[in-house]
N, C-alpha and C positions, 0 to 999 in steps of 0.2 A: 440457654439465655437467649431471649427471642432477638429477632431482627431488628436495628435499629436502623433510625434516620439520622445523616448527617448534615447540618449546615455547613456549606464551603464559602468564605467571605473570601474575595478574590480582589488582592492589591488595593485596598481603599488607605491609600498613602498620599500626603500632602503634594507630592510631584505630579498626581494626576487630577489634582481638584485643581478651581480656579485660585490663580496665584502661583501655581506649580511650574516646574519645568516642562511637564508635558501634559499641559490640562485637559481632560477631557469634558466638552461641554456640557454646562447643567450636571455635572458629577457630584455636588453637592447636593442635588436633589435628591440622593437616594439614602443622604444619612438618616431623616428619621426613621424609615422601613427598615434598613438595615438595622439599626439600634433595638427596633422591637423584636426582629427576629434573633437577634443575639440574646435578648433578655428571656425570650420565650422560653418554657418547659419543653416544647414539643420537638427538640433536638436532643435527645442524650449524649450526641456526639458534636462538636462544634471545631471546624479548623479554620486556622486564615492562612491566604497565603501572603508572601512579602517580597516584591522586588528589591534585590538587592546586590546590586552590581559593583565590582570593584573601578576603579576610575578609567583603567586601560581597555575598558570593554568591548570588545568588537561590534558590538552594535551600535556604539556611539559616531554619528558623523565624525568628531573632533578629533576621532583616531584614524581616520583615513584621510590623507592629505588631498585637499581641492575639494572633498566631498561636503555636500549640503545636508542640512537634516530633509528627511521624507524621500532623499534619492534612495534607489533599490541597486544592491550591488548582488553579486554571486558570490556566497559563503556556503563552504562545504559543500558547492554542487547543488545549492539551492538559493535560493531568492531571499535576499534579508532586505530589510527596510533599515535605513540608517535613521536613527534617533536622537534627537536632542539630548546631552547627557541628562541622566534622571535616575533617582533611584540611588544613588553613590553612598555604597556603604558608610554608616556612621555619620550622614549627613541628616539634617531636619526635614528634609525630603523625603526620604526615605522610611520614616518612623512610620509606624501605625498610626492611622489618624487617630488622636489623641483624644476627641470626644466620643470615642466607640467606648463598649465596655468589655475592653478586650482580657478582663481577669473570667470573664466566662468564657473563654477559649480553651481548649484541651491541648491545643498544638498550634504551632506557628511555622509553617514551610516556607525557607527562604530560599528563592529560585534566581535564578542567571549569576551565581555565583564563580562561574567558570569563566574566565576573559575570553576564552575563544569561542563561547556557543551561546546564544541568546536562548529566553527559556520563558514562552510564554504561559505554556499550561501549568497548572499545580501539580501535573503526574509526572509529565514527562519533560525533559528539556528539548530545544528543536534538535535538528541533526548536528552531530559533532563530526569531528574530523574522521572519524572511524564510519561514517555512513548511517549511524545507530541513532536511537533516540534514548538515553539513558534514564530511568527511572529516578524520581524524586526519594522516592519512599512512601508519597502517600498512600498509594493503593494499599500499600501492604499494612500501613496502620490502621488503615480504616479497615479491611480483613479481620485483624485482630480483635477488632472490639465490634465484631460481628454486625457492621453495616450493609446492608444490602441496597439502600435508596440515599442519594444525595440531592441536596437542594441546594442552587449556586447562585449566588448575586455576587456584584461588586464592578471591578474596571478592570479593562474597555470591553465592552461586550462584542466588538467586534474583533477581539486579539486573546487577550487573557482569559476571558470569561468563555469564549466560542472554545478557545482550545483546550480549556479544562473540560468543559462539557463535552466536546467529541472525545477525549481520552477515557473521561467517565463512563461512556457508553461502551468505548471499545474493552474498557477493565472488566466491564459484565456488573455494573452498576444500575439500578433503575435512576432514569436522570431526571429531575427538574431545575428550570431554569425560571427564576423569577424577572420578567422582562421589565416591569417598571422600576425593580431594583438595579439594573443595568442601564450604561448608556455607551453610544459608540463613540468612537473619534471620529467616524464618517457617516452620520446618520443617513445616507442619501442610499445606503445600500442594504438598511435595515430588513425591508421588505424580501429581498433575496437571500441574507441572511436569516431569515427565520423560517422560510421555508426549504433553506439547506438544512438548517438544525432539525426540524421536525423530520424529514426525510430519513434523515441519521439516525432518529429514534430518541431525542430529544423532545421531553414533554414541555410546555411553554405555558405559563401562567401569569396572572397577575399576582399581586399580593394578596388581594381579598380573596383569591380563589384556594389559597392553601389551607389543608385540614389541619387540625390542629394536632 
């Protein structure tokens, strides 16, 4: 079987869009382009990631006495930003954004399900109590389908998209990030982020540059 190219749509969920509990500025601007890629026949394999937190999740500021959202604490030996409650399992904000063609997706990887550990990347959780980053199963799923290249879009550029792209490179996949189909929590760091990703081997393109 010929090597395949996979599309990875990261965390396009209502809580990360305008009106959500943790909105990414202009997050809704990516929707039309993401829709086009999901409908495209250029990707034999299409995967989505979905933040799916239990209410008692350790990354929620509400679960730490006296803490405020966006404070940073130490968790399992690493820095952890405390977030507003978001993408809580079974809530409307955690659902995949309903205006996208999810029937075209082959698999949905739910992440952040362990209440003790955050999970930005679609490939691995953040650091846990044992000091490791357990895999989500995405890398194995893609290899079983002879995927060698991944194309990544979604939210947010400077957290879940970034970590997914970095882990894709580390897992041995040729990795492309569609820059204009992502948005950042903090756009002021975008230039530095772009340089860092390119140095790690991530190819960055605009949607118009993607080859069929």
